[in-house]
Backbone bond lengths (Angstrom), bond angles and torsions (degrees), N, CA, C in turn:
res aa  C-N    CA-C-N  psi(-1)  N-CA   C-N-CA  omega(-1)  CA-C   N-CA-C  phi
1 M - - - 1.450 - - 1.526 110.48 -
2 N 1.329 116.85 166.29 1.457 121.20 178.72 1.522 111.00 -64.48
3 E 1.319 116.43 152.40 1.458 121.34 178.56 1.519 111.38 -86.64
4 T 1.335 116.65 -14.79 1.460 119.98 178.71 1.528 110.08 -124.57
5 M 1.336 115.13 165.47 1.461 121.30 -179.26 1.523 108.44 -149.99
6 L 1.325 115.60 164.50 1.459 120.78 173.86 1.523 110.27 -80.69
7 A 1.332 116.10 142.29 1.465 121.03 176.59 1.526 109.08 -152.20
8 G 1.315 115.72 144.51 1.463 121.70 176.83 1.514 109.94 -89.22
9 R 1.343 116.94 104.11 1.462 122.03 -170.13 1.534 111.02 -106.02
10 L 1.322 115.21 135.00 1.459 121.98 176.30 1.520 109.66 -115.90
11 N 1.347 115.10 127.97 1.456 120.18 171.91 1.529 107.20 -89.39
12 I 1.320 116.59 114.31 1.460 121.29 -175.09 1.528 111.43 -68.17
13 R 1.311 117.39 -29.71 1.463 120.81 -177.87 1.531 110.95 -72.47
14 T 1.347 116.61 -44.17 1.465 120.47 -177.07 1.527 112.83 -99.18
15 R 1.352 117.08 -13.34 1.464 124.60 -175.44 1.529 111.66 60.74
16 S 1.318 116.56 29.55 1.458 121.10 175.71 1.531 108.80 -91.86
17 F 1.338 116.07 136.02 1.461 121.67 -178.04 1.519 109.52 -123.23
18 E 1.335 116.00 137.99 1.461 120.34 174.84 1.524 109.52 -156.61
19 V 1.331 114.85 151.11 1.463 121.62 173.03 1.519 107.29 -94.35
20 R 1.328 115.99 120.13 1.463 119.13 -176.60 1.528 110.39 -148.41
21 E 1.323 115.07 172.15 1.461 121.23 178.83 1.530 110.45 -76.90
22 V 1.341 115.24 134.35 1.468 121.95 175.58 1.528 107.29 -138.31
23 P 1.340 118.51 163.75 1.469 119.78 178.02 1.531 111.60 -63.75
24 V 1.319 116.50 143.12 1.468 121.02 174.01 1.521 108.20 -68.28
25 P 1.350 118.93 128.31 1.463 120.55 -176.99 1.526 112.33 -72.75
26 V 1.314 115.31 151.04 1.466 122.22 -179.87 1.528 108.67 -111.82
27 P 1.337 118.55 127.78 1.468 120.06 -178.40 1.525 112.52 -75.98
28 G 1.329 115.88 131.49 1.451 120.95 174.90 1.519 110.70 -85.68
29 P 1.327 117.54 -174.78 1.465 120.82 178.56 1.529 111.54 -57.34
30 G 1.324 116.61 131.49 1.454 121.63 178.98 1.519 114.14 83.48
31 F 1.336 117.28 -1.55 1.463 121.39 -178.69 1.529 110.63 -111.61
32 V 1.324 115.26 162.41 1.463 121.80 -178.78 1.524 108.82 -133.78
33 R 1.335 116.82 138.48 1.457 120.51 172.20 1.527 108.52 -94.80
34 V 1.330 114.92 128.05 1.458 121.72 -178.81 1.523 109.61 -112.28
35 K 1.331 116.33 132.95 1.456 121.06 172.56 1.525 107.01 -80.86
36 V 1.312 116.80 115.33 1.460 121.33 -174.44 1.532 109.77 -72.29
37 Q 1.333 115.46 131.75 1.461 121.75 176.12 1.532 112.15 -109.23
38 A 1.331 116.68 -25.20 1.465 120.93 179.72 1.519 108.72 -161.13
39 A 1.341 116.01 144.02 1.468 121.02 179.54 1.520 109.09 -145.16
40 G 1.334 116.55 127.03 1.457 121.56 -178.18 1.522 112.80 -77.32
41 V 1.330 115.22 153.21 1.466 122.75 175.31 1.523 107.31 -108.24
42 C 1.326 115.96 117.81 1.463 122.58 -173.00 1.531 110.09 -111.91
43 L 1.328 115.39 155.59 1.463 119.19 177.28 1.530 111.19 -61.95
44 S 1.324 116.88 -26.84 1.467 119.52 176.03 1.526 110.90 -63.21
45 D 1.330 117.25 -35.05 1.469 120.32 175.81 1.521 110.43 -63.13
46 V 1.335 115.56 -42.08 1.467 120.26 176.64 1.522 110.31 -61.02
47 H 1.326 116.39 -43.93 1.465 120.66 -179.14 1.525 112.00 -65.69
48 L 1.320 117.26 -33.00 1.467 119.79 175.37 1.517 110.83 -64.76
49 I 1.326 116.61 -43.62 1.460 120.85 179.39 1.528 110.78 -66.07
50 Q 1.330 116.34 -38.61 1.463 120.34 -179.18 1.531 112.38 -73.12
51 G 1.317 117.37 -20.94 1.458 120.49 -177.37 1.513 113.99 95.83
52 L 1.339 117.39 5.04 1.463 120.14 177.97 1.526 111.56 -74.39
53 L 1.325 116.31 -24.47 1.463 121.89 175.63 1.526 108.64 -122.12
54 T 1.320 116.20 144.68 1.462 122.08 178.47 1.521 109.22 -133.26
55 P 1.332 118.24 131.28 1.469 120.43 178.65 1.526 111.43 -58.02
56 R 1.316 115.49 140.76 1.462 120.67 179.30 1.528 112.48 -88.61
57 H 1.331 116.89 -27.01 1.466 118.89 -169.77 1.526 112.99 -131.16
58 L 1.323 117.94 18.42 1.459 121.12 179.74 1.521 110.83 -70.75
59 V 1.331 115.55 134.20 1.463 121.04 174.13 1.528 107.87 -94.37
60 G 1.318 117.34 118.07 1.456 121.16 -177.36 1.520 111.59 94.81
61 D 1.331 115.83 -173.19 1.469 121.82 -174.71 1.517 113.95 -101.62
62 E 1.335 118.41 -12.49 1.455 120.15 -174.12 1.524 112.44 -121.40
63 V 1.335 114.31 150.01 1.463 120.27 177.08 1.523 108.51 -150.03
64 T 1.333 116.20 145.40 1.456 121.61 170.66 1.521 107.74 -82.60
65 L 1.320 116.49 123.97 1.453 120.61 -177.24 1.534 111.31 -73.15
66 G 1.347 115.40 171.72 1.455 120.36 174.36 1.511 113.83 110.90
67 H 1.346 116.70 104.74 1.467 120.51 178.63 1.526 112.01 -116.09
68 E 1.341 116.85 8.49 1.463 121.60 174.97 1.527 107.42 -121.47
69 T 1.329 116.65 103.78 1.467 119.51 -168.32 1.524 111.87 -143.07
70 A 1.323 115.52 138.12 1.455 122.41 172.17 1.519 108.55 -135.39
71 G 1.325 116.29 152.49 1.456 119.77 -179.35 1.511 111.39 -177.83
72 S 1.322 115.09 -155.23 1.458 120.76 -179.81 1.523 109.71 -128.46
73 V 1.322 115.55 144.13 1.464 120.53 -179.51 1.521 109.64 -62.29
74 D 1.332 115.71 132.16 1.463 121.42 179.48 1.526 110.70 -104.74
75 V 1.333 116.34 -56.77 1.469 121.35 -179.64 1.519 108.96 -141.30
76 A 1.314 117.08 133.98 1.462 121.96 175.32 1.521 109.49 -99.95
77 G 1.335 116.60 136.19 1.451 121.31 178.09 1.521 112.43 -74.55
78 D 1.310 116.29 174.70 1.460 120.95 179.39 1.526 110.86 -57.39
79 G 1.314 115.40 139.22 1.454 120.53 176.54 1.512 114.63 85.72
80 V 1.335 117.41 -0.37 1.470 120.79 179.67 1.522 108.51 -102.04
81 D 1.335 115.90 111.85 1.458 120.66 -177.16 1.530 113.08 -111.43
82 A 1.337 116.63 -13.74 1.468 119.68 -172.42 1.522 113.36 -82.98
83 W 1.345 117.72 -12.91 1.462 120.46 -174.77 1.517 110.89 -124.50
84 N 1.339 114.57 142.01 1.458 120.66 -179.04 1.525 109.75 -125.79
85 P 1.334 117.87 153.49 1.455 120.37 178.02 1.533 111.23 -52.76
86 G 1.323 115.89 134.56 1.453 121.08 179.68 1.509 114.30 95.56
87 D 1.337 118.60 -14.42 1.463 120.26 178.42 1.524 109.63 -60.65
88 R 1.331 116.36 132.25 1.470 121.64 -179.38 1.529 108.85 -85.37
89 V 1.330 117.17 130.37 1.457 120.65 -173.43 1.526 111.76 -143.36
90 V 1.320 115.11 155.98 1.454 122.24 164.13 1.520 105.80 -114.91
91 I 1.327 117.05 146.53 1.466 121.49 -172.96 1.517 110.15 -106.53
92 Q 1.327 116.42 125.76 1.463 119.80 175.03 1.524 108.93 -61.38
93 A 1.330 116.25 149.55 1.466 121.30 -169.19 1.525 114.08 -78.70
94 G 1.299 117.97 1.68 1.460 119.61 178.96 1.511 110.73 175.81
95 Y 1.334 115.03 -177.02 1.464 119.93 179.47 1.523 108.71 -159.57
96 E 1.310 114.96 165.15 1.464 120.13 177.90 1.518 110.11 -97.04
97 Y 1.323 115.52 136.26 1.465 121.78 178.95 1.515 108.20 -138.63
98 N 1.317 116.02 117.97 1.467 121.91 -178.49 1.527 112.25 53.43
99 G 1.332 115.16 41.55 1.463 120.27 176.84 1.513 114.71 79.77
100 V 1.345 117.48 4.57 1.464 121.71 -179.30 1.523 109.17 -113.12
101 T 1.333 117.13 135.07 1.459 121.25 176.22 1.519 109.24 -85.81
102 L 1.329 115.80 118.71 1.459 122.22 178.42 1.526 109.01 -105.17
103 T 1.322 116.92 133.53 1.460 121.95 -177.23 1.519 110.63 -109.40
104 M 1.329 115.83 129.14 1.456 122.00 179.23 1.527 109.79 -65.01
105 G 1.311 116.33 140.94 1.455 120.18 -178.77 1.513 113.79 75.24
106 V 1.322 116.15 3.68 1.464 122.04 178.10 1.527 108.80 -129.00
107 D 1.333 115.37 -60.38 1.464 120.94 -178.96 1.522 112.62 -95.16
108 Y 1.321 116.77 -15.66 1.468 121.65 174.45 1.527 107.81 -152.63
109 D 1.334 116.78 164.81 1.459 121.35 -170.72 1.524 112.21 -59.90
110 G 1.351 114.31 136.80 1.451 121.10 -176.02 1.514 114.06 -110.49
111 G 1.326 115.20 -156.44 1.457 122.16 -165.58 1.506 117.78 -94.73
112 W 1.342 119.08 4.91 1.465 118.72 174.06 1.526 107.95 -80.13
113 A 1.317 115.07 64.82 1.458 121.89 -174.59 1.522 108.46 -160.72
114 E 1.320 115.51 170.14 1.459 118.90 176.39 1.522 111.75 -76.79
115 Y 1.331 116.41 -28.84 1.466 121.44 177.35 1.520 109.41 -139.55
116 V 1.333 116.16 151.15 1.451 121.07 176.26 1.523 107.98 -140.39
117 V 1.330 116.12 143.46 1.463 121.95 177.80 1.517 109.09 -109.48
118 V 1.339 115.76 127.94 1.463 121.55 -176.87 1.524 109.65 -141.22
119 P 1.350 117.61 160.45 1.467 119.63 174.04 1.525 110.51 -61.85
120 A 1.318 116.94 143.47 1.461 120.76 -177.66 1.524 112.16 -59.34
121 G 1.319 116.58 -28.93 1.458 120.68 -175.96 1.513 115.40 -70.51
122 V 1.344 118.67 -11.28 1.469 119.92 -178.91 1.525 112.43 -96.03
123 L 1.333 117.07 2.97 1.459 120.29 179.92 1.525 110.97 -85.74
124 V 1.319 116.09 137.87 1.464 122.56 177.05 1.522 107.37 -122.76
125 P 1.340 118.54 127.35 1.474 120.51 -175.93 1.522 112.55 -70.29
126 L 1.333 115.29 147.84 1.458 122.99 176.41 1.519 109.37 -119.03
127 S 1.330 115.80 146.36 1.460 119.96 175.03 1.522 109.71 -71.71
128 A 1.321 116.08 165.67 1.464 121.12 -173.58 1.515 112.78 -64.19
129 D 1.341 118.15 -27.60 1.456 120.21 -175.50 1.524 113.81 -103.49
130 F 1.334 117.50 10.65 1.466 121.03 178.74 1.526 108.69 -81.98
131 S 1.316 117.42 122.27 1.461 122.09 -179.09 1.524 111.25 -61.78
132 F 1.334 116.72 130.97 1.466 120.44 176.89 1.526 110.67 -61.29
133 E 1.335 116.69 -39.06 1.462 120.26 -178.44 1.529 111.02 -62.38
134 Q 1.342 116.42 -44.01 1.460 119.44 178.93 1.517 111.22 -70.55
135 A 1.316 117.18 -39.28 1.460 120.43 -179.31 1.516 111.82 -64.58
136 A 1.341 116.50 -35.88 1.465 120.56 -174.41 1.515 112.59 -59.60
137 I 1.333 117.65 -34.69 1.466 119.62 -173.91 1.524 112.86 -82.38
138 I 1.328 117.50 -11.14 1.468 119.85 -177.11 1.523 112.76 -60.34
139 P 1.349 120.43 -42.48 1.471 119.67 -172.93 1.522 116.58 -63.41
140 D 1.330 119.59 -7.66 1.461 119.52 173.26 1.518 111.27 -141.82
141 A 1.334 117.14 -58.57 1.460 120.48 -174.87 1.524 112.41 -57.76
142 V 1.338 116.75 -27.28 1.460 120.69 179.30 1.526 111.47 -108.55
143 S 1.322 117.19 -44.87 1.476 119.02 -174.92 1.522 112.73 -70.34
144 T 1.344 118.04 -30.91 1.467 119.08 178.71 1.524 111.60 -65.82
145 P 1.349 119.71 -50.95 1.464 117.15 175.40 1.524 112.98 -64.16
146 W 1.330 117.28 -35.22 1.475 120.08 178.21 1.525 110.62 -59.79
147 A 1.318 117.26 -49.07 1.461 120.98 179.72 1.521 111.43 -64.99
148 S 1.334 116.63 -37.35 1.467 119.48 179.95 1.525 111.18 -65.92
149 I 1.327 116.42 -32.59 1.466 121.37 -178.00 1.520 111.84 -79.32
150 V 1.336 116.67 -51.04 1.468 119.09 -171.89 1.519 113.08 -87.27
151 S 1.323 117.95 -27.49 1.465 120.31 -177.85 1.526 111.44 -101.81
152 T 1.320 117.79 -69.09 1.461 120.86 -176.52 1.520 111.81 -66.00
153 G 1.326 116.66 -45.59 1.464 120.41 -177.15 1.513 114.09 -80.34
154 G 1.324 117.46 -28.30 1.458 121.35 -179.59 1.516 113.20 56.13
155 V 1.331 116.91 41.22 1.467 120.52 -176.75 1.526 110.34 -69.55
156 R 1.323 114.82 136.59 1.468 121.49 179.17 1.530 110.17 -113.55
157 P 1.338 117.38 159.03 1.469 120.15 179.04 1.520 111.63 -55.99
158 A 1.322 115.34 143.93 1.463 124.62 177.29 1.525 113.78 71.71
159 E 1.330 118.81 8.09 1.467 120.35 173.00 1.527 109.73 -80.59
160 A 1.323 115.72 142.88 1.464 121.53 177.11 1.530 108.82 -80.86
161 V 1.338 115.54 125.54 1.463 120.00 -172.92 1.529 110.18 -131.22
162 G 1.334 116.06 137.17 1.454 122.44 174.77 1.513 110.83 -108.64
163 V 1.327 116.33 139.02 1.466 122.53 178.92 1.522 107.97 -120.95
164 W 1.333 116.96 112.20 1.466 121.72 178.57 1.529 109.06 -97.29
165 G 1.335 115.79 120.01 1.461 121.11 -179.53 1.518 110.97 93.37
166 V 1.345 117.28 106.38 1.463 120.58 -176.99 1.524 109.86 -110.86
167 G 1.347 114.45 54.02 1.455 120.64 172.15 1.518 109.47 -91.00
168 G 1.337 116.86 -142.38 1.462 120.41 -178.05 1.514 113.58 -59.67
169 L 1.335 117.22 -45.87 1.462 120.27 -179.46 1.523 111.11 -75.26
170 G 1.322 116.71 -46.95 1.452 120.55 -174.81 1.515 113.80 -65.28
171 A 1.334 117.54 -38.26 1.464 120.37 179.14 1.519 110.21 -61.29
172 H 1.327 116.25 -42.98 1.465 118.93 177.46 1.520 110.87 -71.51
173 G 1.337 116.93 -32.70 1.457 119.98 176.17 1.522 111.35 -57.71
174 V 1.334 116.12 -44.11 1.463 120.43 178.33 1.528 110.41 -61.51
175 Q 1.326 115.87 -46.74 1.468 120.97 -179.07 1.530 111.28 -60.41
176 L 1.324 116.88 -42.76 1.464 121.69 -177.60 1.526 111.23 -72.02
177 L 1.326 116.87 -39.30 1.461 120.39 176.79 1.526 110.80 -61.57
178 R 1.318 116.07 -39.40 1.464 120.63 177.28 1.523 110.42 -61.70
179 M 1.332 115.85 -41.29 1.458 120.08 -177.19 1.534 112.31 -64.71
180 I 1.349 116.83 -36.80 1.465 118.55 -176.72 1.527 112.53 -90.16
181 G 1.333 117.76 -1.03 1.453 120.19 172.00 1.507 117.13 95.43
182 A 1.338 119.10 15.71 1.465 120.29 174.39 1.524 109.30 -63.31
183 A 1.347 116.15 142.68 1.470 119.34 -179.32 1.521 110.39 -165.00
184 P 1.337 117.09 133.34 1.462 125.74 -6.86 1.530 111.52 -77.15
185 I 1.324 115.21 157.46 1.465 121.97 173.46 1.523 106.99 -103.92
186 I 1.344 115.61 119.53 1.466 121.02 -177.09 1.525 108.55 -114.12
187 A 1.321 116.33 114.74 1.461 121.43 179.49 1.527 109.26 -94.29
188 V 1.332 115.67 141.86 1.466 121.22 -176.97 1.525 108.84 -130.21
189 D 1.333 116.27 121.40 1.462 120.24 179.78 1.527 108.24 -160.93
190 P 1.340 118.45 139.08 1.465 120.24 179.92 1.524 113.66 -72.96
191 L 1.346 118.35 -17.44 1.461 121.29 -177.22 1.527 110.66 -88.77
192 P 1.345 117.89 124.07 1.468 120.10 178.30 1.520 112.89 -56.29
193 E 1.350 117.27 -38.67 1.461 120.38 -179.77 1.519 111.19 -63.51
194 A 1.336 116.69 -38.30 1.459 120.33 178.93 1.524 111.03 -67.71
195 R 1.332 116.14 -37.84 1.468 118.84 178.48 1.526 110.74 -66.36
196 E 1.332 116.79 -39.03 1.466 120.09 177.11 1.532 110.13 -63.38
197 R 1.320 116.09 -40.58 1.458 120.02 179.01 1.526 110.94 -64.48
198 A 1.320 116.29 -39.82 1.464 120.03 179.08 1.523 111.04 -59.03
199 L 1.321 117.04 -42.62 1.463 120.49 178.99 1.527 110.40 -65.90
200 A 1.328 116.76 -38.09 1.466 120.49 178.60 1.520 111.31 -65.92
201 F 1.338 117.26 -30.76 1.462 121.68 -179.07 1.529 112.47 -86.42
202 G 1.337 117.46 -4.92 1.461 118.35 173.60 1.500 117.18 122.44
203 A 1.332 119.19 5.67 1.462 120.39 177.66 1.530 109.61 -69.50
204 D 1.322 115.89 145.91 1.467 120.73 176.83 1.523 111.56 -82.43
205 L 1.314 116.33 -25.99 1.458 122.00 -176.68 1.522 108.13 -151.37
206 A 1.324 117.37 141.84 1.464 121.85 177.43 1.518 108.62 -128.57
207 L 1.334 116.57 121.84 1.453 122.16 -172.50 1.522 111.95 -117.89
208 D 1.330 114.85 148.70 1.457 122.46 170.94 1.530 107.48 -86.83
209 P 1.333 118.84 121.63 1.468 120.21 -177.15 1.527 113.04 -64.45
210 L 1.341 117.55 -17.78 1.460 121.56 -178.20 1.527 112.80 -92.81
211 A 1.327 117.23 -1.85 1.462 121.00 -177.88 1.527 110.79 -68.35
212 D 1.318 116.42 141.74 1.466 121.19 -178.71 1.530 112.21 -62.77
213 D 1.327 116.56 -30.93 1.465 120.00 -176.94 1.523 112.53 -98.17
214 F 1.346 116.87 22.86 1.463 120.15 -176.07 1.534 111.41 -57.55
215 A 1.321 117.82 -54.13 1.470 121.25 -177.11 1.523 110.82 -61.00
216 A 1.331 116.59 -39.23 1.458 120.31 179.12 1.529 110.90 -65.04
217 S 1.335 116.70 -36.47 1.467 120.72 179.28 1.520 111.14 -66.87
218 I 1.349 117.28 -40.55 1.464 120.65 176.43 1.524 109.84 -61.78
219 A 1.328 116.48 -45.21 1.465 120.81 -179.22 1.523 111.24 -61.98
220 E 1.326 116.44 -43.01 1.464 119.78 -179.36 1.523 111.41 -65.56
221 A 1.325 116.62 -41.41 1.469 120.78 -177.47 1.524 112.56 -68.85
222 T 1.329 116.80 -24.83 1.471 120.88 -177.30 1.524 112.31 -110.28
223 S 1.328 117.40 16.36 1.475 122.33 -178.80 1.522 111.81 55.09
224 G 1.341 115.50 34.54 1.451 121.19 176.59 1.513 115.53 83.02
225 R 1.332 117.89 -1.08 1.472 120.88 -175.93 1.521 113.50 -82.57
226 G 1.302 116.90 -25.58 1.452 120.12 -172.23 1.519 110.40 84.23
227 L 1.312 115.88 178.07 1.466 121.37 -176.11 1.523 112.05 -81.35
228 D 1.331 115.72 142.30 1.464 120.74 171.46 1.522 110.69 -77.19
229 A 1.324 116.07 -34.31 1.472 120.89 179.73 1.518 109.28 -148.19
230 A 1.316 115.42 146.48 1.459 121.97 176.14 1.519 108.41 -134.10
231 F 1.328 115.44 144.92 1.459 120.53 -178.31 1.527 109.73 -124.10
232 D 1.336 115.37 123.78 1.458 121.40 174.93 1.519 107.81 -94.20
233 F 1.343 116.61 99.58 1.455 121.53 176.22 1.528 111.15 -96.35
234 A 1.330 116.81 2.12 1.465 120.97 -174.88 1.525 113.00 -98.20
235 G 1.332 117.35 -29.58 1.463 119.58 -176.72 1.509 112.65 69.59
236 V 1.343 116.71 39.18 1.467 122.24 -176.81 1.531 109.02 -121.29
237 D 1.343 116.60 134.32 1.468 120.90 -175.89 1.523 112.52 -57.87
238 A 1.332 116.78 -43.53 1.461 120.21 -178.41 1.521 111.56 -63.74
239 V 1.329 115.92 -32.56 1.463 120.68 177.39 1.519 110.36 -61.86
240 R 1.315 115.96 -45.30 1.465 120.01 -176.76 1.520 111.59 -64.47
241 A 1.316 116.43 -40.52 1.459 119.83 179.03 1.524 110.69 -63.89
242 Q 1.327 116.65 -44.91 1.458 120.25 179.98 1.530 111.46 -66.65
243 A 1.324 116.61 -39.14 1.461 120.54 -179.28 1.524 110.99 -65.65
244 V 1.326 117.36 -42.31 1.467 120.78 178.22 1.525 110.17 -60.37
245 D 1.333 116.76 -42.99 1.462 120.66 179.51 1.528 111.88 -64.73
246 S 1.326 116.96 -24.62 1.465 121.21 -177.08 1.524 113.01 -86.37
247 L 1.328 117.32 -8.98 1.460 121.00 -178.06 1.520 111.52 -73.89
248 G 1.331 115.59 145.01 1.446 121.29 173.29 1.519 110.80 -92.78
249 L 1.313 116.16 -166.50 1.463 121.88 -179.64 1.527 110.22 -58.41
250 K 1.322 115.82 127.52 1.466 123.81 179.83 1.529 112.73 63.29
251 G 1.337 116.53 18.33 1.458 119.72 178.30 1.520 111.61 -69.93
252 R 1.322 116.37 151.88 1.468 119.98 -178.89 1.520 110.16 -125.66
253 L 1.325 114.05 139.52 1.457 121.75 174.70 1.520 108.38 -104.31
254 V 1.322 116.03 122.79 1.457 121.72 178.37 1.524 108.22 -101.34
255 I 1.311 116.21 119.84 1.460 121.94 -176.48 1.523 108.77 -95.36
256 V 1.331 115.36 108.08 1.457 121.87 -177.89 1.526 110.91 -105.34
257 G 1.338 116.46 -45.25 1.459 120.29 178.19 1.510 111.65 -68.59
258 L 1.328 116.38 137.82 1.462 121.64 -176.47 1.520 110.29 -97.67
259 S 1.337 116.08 135.02 1.470 119.58 178.39 1.527 112.49 -127.09
260 G 1.322 117.34 -27.34 1.460 120.53 -176.21 1.509 113.89 80.68
261 N 1.339 117.02 -1.56 1.463 120.71 -179.09 1.523 111.84 -93.27
262 P 1.333 117.57 158.84 1.464 120.39 175.57 1.527 111.04 -62.03
263 I 1.328 115.87 149.10 1.457 121.08 175.92 1.524 107.69 -97.31
264 T 1.327 116.25 122.48 1.462 121.52 -176.13 1.522 110.38 -117.11
265 I 1.329 116.24 133.51 1.464 122.12 174.25 1.520 106.75 -109.56
266 S 1.328 115.99 111.56 1.465 119.62 -171.49 1.525 112.39 -68.88
267 D 1.320 117.13 -36.60 1.471 121.03 -179.22 1.522 108.31 -122.51
268 S 1.325 115.97 85.27 1.458 120.43 -175.69 1.526 112.26 -67.84
269 T 1.342 116.64 -27.34 1.464 119.43 178.79 1.527 110.71 -66.34
270 S 1.329 116.72 -47.79 1.463 120.48 177.62 1.528 110.72 -63.70
271 F 1.326 116.33 -37.33 1.462 120.82 178.16 1.524 110.07 -59.80
272 S 1.325 116.27 -47.73 1.464 120.58 -179.76 1.527 111.47 -69.58
273 Y 1.343 116.57 -40.37 1.464 120.33 -179.50 1.534 110.43 -61.19
274 G 1.323 116.33 -38.73 1.462 120.30 179.01 1.518 113.51 -82.87
275 R 1.360 115.86 0.04 1.473 121.69 -179.33 1.534 110.69 51.22
276 K 1.327 114.58 42.89 1.459 120.04 178.97 1.531 110.08 -78.71
277 Q 1.338 115.35 164.01 1.460 120.69 -176.25 1.524 110.98 -134.83
278 L 1.328 115.66 147.50 1.459 122.96 169.05 1.520 107.86 -112.91
279 R 1.313 117.07 130.33 1.461 120.95 179.83 1.530 109.27 -128.61
280 G 1.300 116.23 121.59 1.463 120.46 177.23 1.514 110.73 -81.68
281 H 1.329 115.06 146.56 1.468 119.40 -179.79 1.520 110.05 -138.79
282 Y 1.345 115.42 145.64 1.470 120.39 177.20 1.525 108.74 -148.37
283 G 1.329 115.90 122.76 1.462 121.14 172.05 1.514 114.05 61.95
284 S 1.335 114.87 -141.77 1.453 121.26 -178.99 1.516 109.08 -150.55
285 E 1.326 115.78 173.59 1.457 121.35 179.24 1.523 109.70 -102.36
286 A 1.325 115.99 169.07 1.467 121.03 -170.70 1.521 113.14 -58.92
287 H 1.328 117.98 -30.11 1.468 119.25 -175.09 1.528 113.10 -84.12
288 H 1.317 118.05 -12.04 1.463 119.32 -173.62 1.526 113.49 -72.43
289 V 1.322 118.78 -41.13 1.464 120.13 179.94 1.532 111.25 -64.41
290 P 1.338 120.02 -47.27 1.472 118.62 175.50 1.529 113.02 -58.62
291 E 1.326 117.52 -36.12 1.468 120.07 176.74 1.526 110.71 -59.66
292 L 1.328 116.36 -47.00 1.459 121.03 -176.47 1.529 111.63 -69.13
293 V 1.329 116.80 -37.04 1.464 119.97 176.01 1.528 109.60 -61.77
294 A 1.330 116.35 -43.59 1.470 120.43 179.22 1.520 111.11 -63.23
295 L 1.335 117.16 -43.62 1.456 120.80 179.90 1.525 111.38 -63.51
296 A 1.332 116.24 -39.93 1.465 119.88 179.43 1.523 111.01 -69.00
297 E 1.330 116.74 -41.92 1.460 119.90 -178.95 1.521 111.97 -67.70
298 L 1.346 116.96 -24.33 1.461 121.34 176.93 1.529 112.45 -89.50
299 G 1.323 116.29 1.40 1.450 120.30 176.21 1.512 115.52 85.34
300 R 1.332 117.82 8.44 1.467 119.99 178.62 1.521 111.81 -76.92
301 L 1.324 116.78 -25.34 1.460 122.20 -179.89 1.518 108.90 -130.79
302 D 1.324 115.61 148.02 1.460 121.63 178.99 1.525 107.95 -140.27
303 F 1.329 116.45 123.82 1.457 120.81 -175.35 1.526 112.66 -107.83
304 V 1.323 117.33 18.45 1.468 120.44 179.99 1.523 110.52 -57.68
305 R 1.341 116.96 -43.92 1.470 120.69 -177.39 1.525 112.20 -71.26
306 S 1.332 117.03 -12.67 1.464 120.27 -174.92 1.520 113.51 -80.05
307 I 1.330 116.88 -21.57 1.463 120.55 -178.16 1.520 108.64 -89.14
308 S 1.327 115.63 98.97 1.461 120.30 -176.59 1.523 112.00 -73.89
309 D 1.347 116.92 -31.75 1.464 120.24 179.21 1.526 108.26 -171.05
310 T 1.326 115.86 156.92 1.460 121.68 172.25 1.518 108.45 -118.68
311 L 1.351 115.23 142.15 1.464 121.21 -179.32 1.518 109.09 -134.43
312 P 1.338 117.52 153.27 1.466 119.89 174.73 1.535 110.41 -64.67
313 L 1.318 115.96 149.41 1.461 121.17 177.99 1.521 111.26 -53.10
314 R 1.327 117.73 -36.58 1.470 121.22 -179.94 1.526 111.71 -56.86
315 D 1.338 116.17 -27.38 1.461 120.81 -176.01 1.529 112.08 -96.20
316 A 1.315 117.38 26.14 1.470 120.40 -178.51 1.522 112.01 -58.67
317 A 1.315 117.51 -40.40 1.472 120.30 -179.57 1.528 110.65 -62.49
318 A 1.334 116.86 -38.80 1.464 120.23 177.84 1.522 110.93 -66.49
319 A 1.335 116.80 -36.90 1.462 120.57 177.50 1.525 110.60 -63.84
320 V 1.325 116.18 -40.47 1.463 120.74 177.64 1.522 110.26 -61.46
321 E 1.337 116.94 -44.17 1.466 120.89 179.31 1.528 111.40 -62.30
322 R 1.330 116.57 -40.92 1.465 120.06 179.85 1.524 111.33 -64.57
323 L 1.338 116.53 -40.53 1.462 119.57 179.93 1.522 110.84 -70.11
324 E 1.335 115.94 -40.24 1.468 120.34 -179.40 1.520 111.51 -63.56
325 S 1.328 116.58 -40.01 1.464 121.13 -178.41 1.527 112.52 -87.76
326 K 1.341 116.28 -3.67 1.474 122.48 -177.17 1.523 111.73 59.26
327 E 1.333 116.36 31.14 1.463 120.54 178.36 1.523 110.23 -61.07
328 G 1.328 116.91 119.47 1.449 121.16 -177.78 1.506 113.98 77.20
329 N 1.350 117.48 3.77 1.464 122.02 179.10 1.527 111.53 50.47
330 P 1.340 118.80 58.20 1.456 120.63 -173.04 1.528 113.17 -73.84
331 I 1.314 116.17 150.35 1.464 121.24 169.03 1.534 107.68 -84.42
332 R 1.345 116.08 -58.78 1.458 120.11 174.70 1.516 110.43 -144.74
333 L 1.331 115.67 132.59 1.438 123.72 168.56 1.521 107.35 -97.13
334 V 1.311 117.08 141.54 1.460 120.81 -176.18 1.530 109.68 -125.31
335 L 1.331 115.73 132.14 1.458 122.11 177.09 1.523 110.25 -92.78
336 V 1.331 116.34 136.73 1.449 122.12 179.72 1.536 108.99 -122.74
337 P 1.336 118.32 114.42 1.476 120.12 -179.14 1.532 111.74 -61.06
């Protein structure tokens, strides 16, 4: 095989990004090299390039982006017996090492490449007919909202839930909330196209956050009780303020979108009187991706509508621009080496 490969490299110091030739990585003991078949483009990747996010544990100044990846096993390192060349896999977006959570494509090289090397323990098997493109987006675009809903948010059937931001995370959040029986599901987004998508994915109501009757609409939809749970998938300060105001007694706001800004509660007395809660969320746990793969393979979930477009790996910069500008209002763009 070739000694070099294409990879989408970001210099964290200069925030310069380019797709260029780099050496093909070699798996050490306990690691596996995967031939990448599909890799998702996430808003977090855009934020890394923009400088809004900075890796906490990266060694050196450069990293290959991409934390949503599926492919086939190429070479297993010493001591790896569970995986064989050709095995179809999706890669979990990170792992814990010495008590530290490391994220692929952030703290170590990710899947915007022809090959990626990862610990054997982060591989999840795929059936022969599972689309690589659909599988690739599970480790973040699907597993992050799933974990925020079932673990951090603890949403129960028939609870009234609000979803702020119906992009990649929020669209799947609506779909997953529908599956577990949340009701009503109220989607909130300033873009008409996003609101239409929310209804198509299973929301009971889709609201414009700038509408004069927004608060009245929340009250009417919840019989005056307010929301049991709200999810900020946008990472926007104004979203959090509006979501907190929309919560009912003992309601909780789960913060999924990252902004890096301080969290402010304008009326702390009302917040305390209503016994409201703020819950931070990040990523997912090891069991969530296998759960979602099983649900999809059993037909409970379908991600066909989630793949807005596929582009060659060489065009990664163009994919970033499209996501940043919301061109076509994509759910997920996927890179194919």
